[in-house]
C-alpha positions as CSV (number, residue, x, y, z in Angstrom):
1,M,0.0,0.0,0.0
2,Q,1.4,3.3,-1.0
3,S,0.1,6.9,-0.5
4,E,0.7,10.5,-1.6
5,H,0.4,11.6,2.0
6,H,3.6,13.2,3.4
7,A,4.4,12.8,7.0
8,K,7.2,14.6,8.9
9,L,10.0,12.3,10.0
10,A,9.9,11.6,13.7
11,Q,13.1,11.6,15.7
12,P,14.1,8.2,16.8
13,V,14.2,7.1,20.5
14,V,17.5,5.4,21.2
15,S,17.1,2.0,22.8
16,G,19.6,-0.3,24.3
17,R,21.1,-3.4,22.7
18,Q,21.0,-6.9,24.1
19,V,23.4,-9.8,23.6
20,E,21.8,-12.2,21.1
21,P,20.8,-15.5,22.8
22,S,21.4,-18.9,21.2
23,R,19.1,-20.0,18.4
24,F,17.5,-22.6,20.7
25,K,16.7,-20.0,23.3
26,R,15.3,-17.6,20.7
27,V,13.0,-20.2,19.3
28,A,11.9,-21.2,22.8
29,A,11.4,-17.6,23.8
30,A,9.3,-16.8,20.8
31,S,7.1,-19.8,21.2
32,A,6.7,-19.3,25.0
33,A,5.8,-15.6,24.6
34,V,3.1,-16.3,22.0
35,A,1.7,-19.2,24.1
36,A,1.6,-17.2,27.3
37,V,-0.3,-14.4,25.6
38,V,-2.8,-16.8,24.2
39,L,-3.3,-18.8,27.3
40,G,-3.3,-15.8,29.6
41,V,-1.0,-17.6,32.1
42,A,1.9,-15.2,32.2
43,A,2.3,-13.5,35.5
44,P,2.8,-9.8,34.7
45,S,6.0,-8.3,35.9
46,V,6.2,-5.0,37.7
47,Q,7.7,-3.6,34.5
48,A,4.7,-4.9,32.5
49,Q,2.2,-3.5,35.0
50,E,3.7,0.0,34.8
51,Y,4.3,-0.1,31.0
52,P,4.8,2.3,29.4
53,T,6.8,4.8,31.5
54,R,8.8,6.4,28.6
55,P,8.5,7.1,24.9
56,I,7.9,4.2,22.5
57,R,9.6,3.9,19.0
58,I,8.0,2.2,16.0
59,I,10.6,1.1,13.5
60,L,9.4,1.4,9.9
61,P,11.8,-0.1,7.4
62,F,10.5,2.1,4.5
63,A,10.6,5.7,3.5
64,A,8.3,8.3,4.9
65,G,5.2,9.3,3.0
66,G,4.1,5.8,1.8
67,G,1.0,4.1,2.8
68,T,2.6,1.8,5.4
69,D,4.2,4.9,6.9
70,V,0.9,6.7,7.2
71,L,-0.6,3.6,8.8
72,A,2.2,3.4,11.3
73,R,1.8,7.0,12.2
74,L,-2.0,6.6,12.7
75,L,-1.2,3.6,15.0
76,A,1.4,5.7,16.9
77,Q,-1.1,8.5,17.5
78,R,-3.7,6.0,18.9
79,F,-1.0,4.4,21.1
80,H,0.0,7.9,22.4
81,E,-3.6,8.7,23.3
82,A,-4.2,5.4,24.9
83,M,-1.0,4.9,26.9
84,G,0.0,8.5,27.7
85,Q,3.6,8.4,26.3
86,P,5.1,9.8,23.1
87,V,5.2,7.3,20.3
88,T,7.4,8.1,17.3
89,V,7.9,6.5,13.9
90,D,11.6,5.9,13.0
91,N,12.0,5.4,9.2
92,R,15.1,3.1,8.6
93,I,15.2,2.4,4.9
94,G,17.5,0.1,2.9
95,A,18.3,-3.4,1.8
96,G,14.6,-4.3,1.1
97,G,13.6,-3.6,4.7
98,N,16.4,-5.6,6.3
99,I,18.1,-2.6,7.8
100,G,15.1,-1.6,9.8
101,A,14.3,-5.2,10.7
102,E,17.8,-5.8,12.1
103,I,17.5,-2.6,14.2
104,A,14.3,-3.9,15.7
105,V,15.7,-7.4,16.3
106,K,18.7,-6.0,18.1
107,S,16.7,-3.6,20.3
108,A,16.0,-4.4,23.9
109,P,12.8,-6.6,24.2
110,D,11.1,-4.3,26.6
111,G,8.1,-3.0,24.6
112,Y,9.7,0.3,23.8
113,T,10.9,-0.6,20.3
114,L,8.2,-2.0,17.9
115,M,8.2,-2.5,14.1
116,V,5.5,-2.2,11.5
117,S,6.4,-4.1,8.4
118,T,5.0,-5.8,5.3
119,A,5.2,-9.0,3.3
120,S,8.9,-8.1,2.7
121,T,9.8,-9.4,6.1
122,A,8.5,-12.8,5.1
123,V,10.0,-12.7,1.6
124,N,13.4,-11.7,2.9
125,V,13.8,-14.8,5.0
126,T,14.4,-16.7,1.7
127,L,15.5,-13.9,-0.7
128,Y,18.4,-13.0,1.6
129,P,19.6,-16.4,3.0
130,K,22.7,-14.9,4.8
131,L,21.0,-12.3,7.0
132,P,22.4,-11.9,10.5
133,F,19.0,-12.6,12.0
134,D,16.0,-14.9,11.3
135,A,12.7,-13.0,11.4
136,R,10.9,-16.3,12.3
137,K,12.8,-16.7,15.5
138,D,13.9,-13.1,16.4
139,L,10.6,-11.3,16.0
140,I,7.2,-11.9,17.5
141,P,4.1,-10.8,15.5
142,V,1.7,-8.9,17.8
143,S,-1.1,-8.6,15.3
144,Q,-1.8,-8.5,11.6
145,L,-3.0,-4.9,11.1
146,G,-4.5,-5.2,7.7
147,R,-4.2,-6.4,4.1
148,S,-4.9,-5.2,0.6
149,A,-5.3,-6.9,-2.8
150,V,-2.8,-7.0,-5.6
151,V,-4.4,-6.3,-9.0
152,L,-3.6,-7.9,-12.3
153,T,-3.6,-4.7,-14.5
154,V,-2.9,-4.0,-18.1
155,H,-2.4,-0.9,-20.3
156,P,-5.6,-0.1,-22.3
157,S,-3.7,-0.9,-25.6
158,V,-3.5,-4.6,-24.6
159,P,-6.3,-6.4,-26.3
160,A,-7.2,-8.6,-23.4
161,R,-10.2,-8.2,-21.1
162,T,-9.9,-11.4,-19.1
163,P,-7.0,-13.3,-17.5
164,Q,-7.6,-16.1,-20.0
165,E,-7.3,-13.7,-22.9
166,L,-4.1,-12.3,-21.5
167,L,-2.7,-15.8,-21.1
168,A,-3.4,-16.6,-24.7
169,L,-2.0,-13.3,-25.9
170,S,1.2,-13.6,-23.9
171,K,1.8,-17.1,-25.3
172,R,1.8,-15.6,-28.8
173,V,4.6,-13.1,-28.0
174,K,8.2,-14.3,-28.0
175,G,9.4,-14.2,-24.4
176,G,5.9,-13.2,-23.3
177,L,4.5,-9.8,-22.5
178,N,6.5,-7.4,-20.4
179,Y,5.4,-6.9,-16.8
180,G,6.7,-4.2,-14.5
181,S,7.2,-4.4,-10.8
182,N,8.3,-2.2,-7.9
183,G,11.5,-4.2,-7.6
184,T,12.8,-7.7,-7.2
185,G,11.2,-9.5,-4.3
186,T,8.2,-7.2,-3.9
187,T,4.7,-8.5,-4.0
188,S,4.2,-6.8,-7.4
189,H,7.1,-9.0,-8.6
190,L,6.2,-12.3,-6.9
191,A,2.5,-12.0,-7.8
192,G,3.6,-12.2,-11.5
193,V,6.0,-15.1,-10.7
194,M,3.2,-17.0,-9.0
195,F,0.8,-16.3,-11.8
196,A,3.3,-17.6,-14.3
197,Q,4.1,-20.7,-12.3
198,V,0.5,-21.7,-11.7
199,A,-1.2,-20.6,-15.0
200,G,1.8,-21.5,-17.2
201,I,2.0,-18.0,-18.7
202,S,5.2,-16.5,-20.1
203,F,6.3,-13.0,-18.9
204,T,9.4,-10.9,-19.1
205,H,10.0,-9.2,-15.8
206,I,11.0,-5.5,-15.8
207,P,11.9,-4.3,-12.3
208,Y,11.8,-0.6,-11.4
209,K,13.0,1.2,-8.3
210,G,9.8,1.7,-6.5
211,V,6.1,2.2,-7.0
212,A,6.2,5.6,-8.9
213,P,8.4,4.6,-11.8
214,A,6.7,1.2,-12.1
215,M,3.3,2.9,-12.4
216,A,4.6,5.5,-14.8
217,A,5.9,2.8,-17.1
218,L,2.6,1.0,-17.1
219,L,0.6,4.2,-17.7
220,G,3.0,5.1,-20.5
221,G,2.8,1.7,-22.1
222,Q,6.5,0.9,-21.7
223,V,5.2,-2.3,-20.0
224,E,2.0,-4.0,-20.9
225,V,1.2,-5.7,-17.5
226,A,1.7,-5.0,-13.8
227,F,0.5,-6.2,-10.4
228,P,0.1,-2.9,-8.4
229,S,-1.8,-2.6,-5.1
230,T,-5.4,-1.6,-5.0
231,L,-4.4,1.9,-3.9
232,S,-2.2,2.4,-7.0
233,A,-4.5,0.7,-9.4
234,Q,-8.1,1.7,-8.6
235,P,-7.9,5.4,-9.3
236,Q,-6.4,4.7,-12.8
237,I,-8.9,1.9,-13.5
238,R,-11.8,4.1,-12.6
239,V,-10.8,6.8,-15.1
240,G,-10.0,4.3,-17.9
241,K,-6.2,4.8,-17.9
242,L,-5.7,1.2,-16.9
243,R,-7.7,-2.0,-17.1
244,G,-8.1,-4.3,-14.2
245,L,-8.5,-8.0,-15.0
246,A,-8.4,-9.8,-11.6
247,V,-7.1,-9.7,-8.1
248,T,-4.5,-12.2,-6.7
249,T,-6.2,-12.8,-3.4
250,K,-8.4,-15.8,-2.5
251,T,-11.4,-13.5,-2.1
252,R,-12.6,-10.5,-4.2
253,A,-11.5,-7.0,-3.1
254,A,-14.1,-4.8,-1.5
255,S,-12.7,-1.8,-3.4
256,L,-12.9,-3.6,-6.8
257,P,-15.8,-6.0,-6.4
258,D,-16.3,-6.6,-10.1
259,L,-12.9,-8.2,-10.6
260,P,-12.6,-12.0,-10.3
261,T,-9.9,-13.7,-8.4
262,L,-7.1,-15.5,-10.3
263,D,-7.5,-18.3,-7.8
264,S,-11.1,-19.0,-9.1
265,I,-9.5,-19.7,-12.5
266,W,-6.2,-21.2,-11.5
267,P,-6.4,-22.5,-7.9
268,G,-3.3,-21.8,-5.8
269,I,-2.7,-18.1,-6.6
270,D,-2.9,-16.1,-3.4
271,I,-0.7,-13.0,-2.8
272,D,-1.6,-9.8,-1.1
273,N,0.0,-6.8,0.6
274,W,-0.2,-7.1,4.4
275,F,0.9,-5.2,7.5
276,V,2.0,-6.7,10.8
277,L,3.1,-5.2,14.1
278,F,6.2,-7.0,15.5
279,V,8.3,-6.9,18.7
280,P,11.7,-8.4,19.4
281,V,11.7,-11.9,20.8
282,G,11.9,-11.9,24.6
283,T,9.4,-9.1,25.0
284,P,7.3,-9.9,28.1
285,A,4.0,-11.6,27.4
286,A,2.0,-9.1,29.4
287,I,3.4,-6.2,27.3
288,I,2.6,-8.1,24.1
289,S,-0.9,-8.6,25.4
290,R,-1.3,-4.8,26.2
291,L,0.0,-3.9,22.7
292,H,-2.4,-6.3,21.1
293,S,-5.3,-4.9,23.0
294,E,-4.4,-1.3,22.1
295,T,-3.9,-2.4,18.4
296,V,-7.3,-3.9,18.1
297,K,-8.8,-0.7,19.6
298,A,-6.8,1.5,17.3
299,L,-8.0,-0.4,14.2
300,Q,-11.6,0.4,15.2
301,H,-10.9,4.2,15.5
302,P,-12.7,6.2,12.8
303,D,-9.5,7.8,11.5
304,V,-7.8,4.4,11.0
305,K,-10.9,2.7,9.6
306,G,-11.5,5.6,7.2
307,Y,-7.9,5.6,6.0
308,M,-7.9,1.8,5.4
309,S,-11.1,2.1,3.5
310,R,-9.9,4.9,1.3
311,E,-6.7,2.9,0.5
312,G,-8.6,-0.2,-0.5
313,A,-7.3,-2.1,2.5
314,E,-9.1,-4.3,5.1
315,S,-8.4,-4.2,8.8
316,V,-7.6,-7.5,10.5
317,G,-6.5,-7.2,14.2
318,S,-5.6,-10.8,14.7
319,S,-4.3,-12.3,17.9
320,P,-0.6,-13.0,18.5
321,A,-1.1,-16.7,17.9
322,E,-3.0,-16.1,14.7
323,A,-0.5,-13.5,13.5
324,H,2.4,-15.9,14.3
325,K,0.8,-18.8,12.3
326,F,0.0,-16.4,9.4
327,F,3.6,-15.1,9.3
328,L,5.2,-18.5,9.2
329,G,2.7,-19.6,6.5
330,E,3.7,-16.5,4.4
331,V,7.4,-17.3,4.8
332,E,6.8,-20.8,3.6
333,K,4.6,-19.7,0.7
334,F,7.1,-17.1,-0.6
335,A,10.0,-19.5,-0.1
336,K,8.4,-22.0,-2.6
337,V,7.9,-19.2,-5.2
338,I,11.4,-17.8,-4.8
339,K,13.2,-21.1,-4.9
340,A,11.2,-22.4,-7.8
341,A,12.0,-19.3,-9.9
342,Q,15.6,-19.1,-8.5
343,I,15.1,-15.4,-7.7
344,K,18.1,-13.5,-6.4
345,P,18.2,-10.0,-4.8
346,D,19.4,-7.2,-7.0
């Protein structure tokens, strides 16, 4: 999800570092923390009972002004109002989101450093096999905040009005039609890869450095096909500058209800943009529970609900156990796509 909104960069709150425990201890801590929150058996510490007593920082591994940034800032405002402490968003961009994720992983697990991230965190587990951390073991998902569909979109010059017609057309072109993406490893790239793998379509991938140049290429006809988010696609579809053919999610998108799902034609295609709140492993269960409770409340706030609706996204607000299961499933799903296509980072 991207946006034209511009938000002022918040100053980061410096937090301490902790010596990384062994892999066994990290796995055990992650599992125990999630289980304790779910079962409600964790005895809250004095720290958890008083939490928070100082400012909270939300790491965002992307640039300011995008849709995920706006969502993180809306969440920060709700947390500030509910918990009475300043909550800042610290944009730490670079390496496909890995720089911000590593900062979050190495922060003290005390509830004062959080991270809002996207499917990139699940993708990067496989795309970057030599990372100095493992998001599956070093981060605990507090809640899935929301999700938005990815849209199979074509330039109006393309004589295809259904996914089946696009498949037939691309097969007649040497190397297949060109499709643009926001960059290697993004959902706009992997959606095309999954489509090609499941439907047997041929495409030539053209990666761009971000949403803006990828959309400009599609609107200008430099590429025939793309898989943008609903936010990027729906305004252009409504005015006829682009044509939407389908969505890549299991269910239809509320913001584009007339578009079928690719899964209804070729079962097994399921990719969306999603947003999850994470904390470092070792964060006390009582603090995770408090953060989850405040997150669910925040997602029901009119400002947040209105923003999500305008952006073509759906709120989720899942439990830590549900978010953990979802995240591990996404890692596994993307791993299969990346390994089968032998995708390497740029």
